[in-house]
Structure formats: structure tokens, C-alpha cells
N, C-alpha and C positions, 0 to 999 in steps of 0.2 A: 610367505613361505616359512615353514618352520625349519629348525636347525637340522633335523634328520634328513629331509629331502635334499637340502643343500649339501650336506656331507656326502650323501649317496652320489650326487652329481659330481662332486669334486673327486671322489674316489674313482668313479668311472672315467673321468677325464684323465686322471693321473695314470690309470691302467692303460688307457689308449696310448699315452706318451711312452710309458714303459714298453709296451708292445712294439711301437715304432722304433724305439731305440734298440731293442733286442734284435729286431729284424735287420737293422743296419749293421749292428755289431756282428751278427752271424754271417752276413754277406761279406763284410770286410775281413773277418778272421778266417772264414772257411770257404768262401766263394759262393756264387749264386746257386750252385747245384746242391749245396748242403741242405739237407732236411727240406727239400723243395715242397713236398706235399704239406708238411707241417707249417711251413712258412705261408703257404697259400691259405691254409685254414685260419691262421692268425690274421692275415690281411682281410679275409672275409669277415671274421668276427669283429675286427676293428671297424669296418664299414657298417656292419649291422648295429653295433653299439652306438656309433656316431649318429646313425639314422634314428635309433630309438631315443637318444638324448634330444635330438631336434624335435621329435614328435611327443616328448614327455611320456613315453610309453613305459611306465614303471615295471610292468610284468616282463617285458623283453629286456629292459635294462638289467634287471636282476639276472635273468637267464644268460644273456650274452656276457655279463661281467664274470659270472662263475665259469662259463665255458672258456672265455679268453684267459682268465687267470690260470686255468688248468693247462691250456695249450702253451702259455708262456713258460710255465713251470716245466713242461715237457721239453720245450726247446732249450731251456737252461740246462736241463739234465743231459740232453744230447750234446750240447756244447761242451759241458764238463767232461763227459765220457770221451768225446773226440779229442779234447785237449790232452787228457791223460794217456790216451793211446799213442799220441804223436810225440810224447816226451820220454 
């Protein structure tokens, strides 16, 4: 295996961990109802990315990685906005 595919897998696994951490943080800070649809989308993308990694499905790994990163960014933005509104 060359360096590039290994790095791609490592980035995908790191993003999965980041997504799981952000979901937990959102639930702890704002409750389970906060951004529920967005959190469900993130959970689905995490599962899809994990499945793609297990199947070595490079095309879907790329797609789900980009989609998951976008949704995590969106969740972070909503968390920041919610925090500033409550202070």
C-alpha cells in the first residue's frame, strides 16, 4: 500500500472520531434535541464512511468524507451561534 491511500484512510478515521466527539459535545452542551436532523445526518455519514472503509470503496470514501466534513462544519457553526445567543 502506498503512502497516499494510507493517509486517506487515516484522515477518514480521524474525521469519524471528530464527528463522534462533536455529536457527544453537542448533546452534552445543548441537549439531545439540539440540531437533531443535522446530528442524524452526521451519524448516518459516519456509518456510511465506516462501511466504505471496511469495503475499501475509494469512491464512496471520498464522497462521504467530503459530506461528513461539511456536516461537521455546519454543526460547529450552529453550536457557536447557539453559544453566542445564550451569553
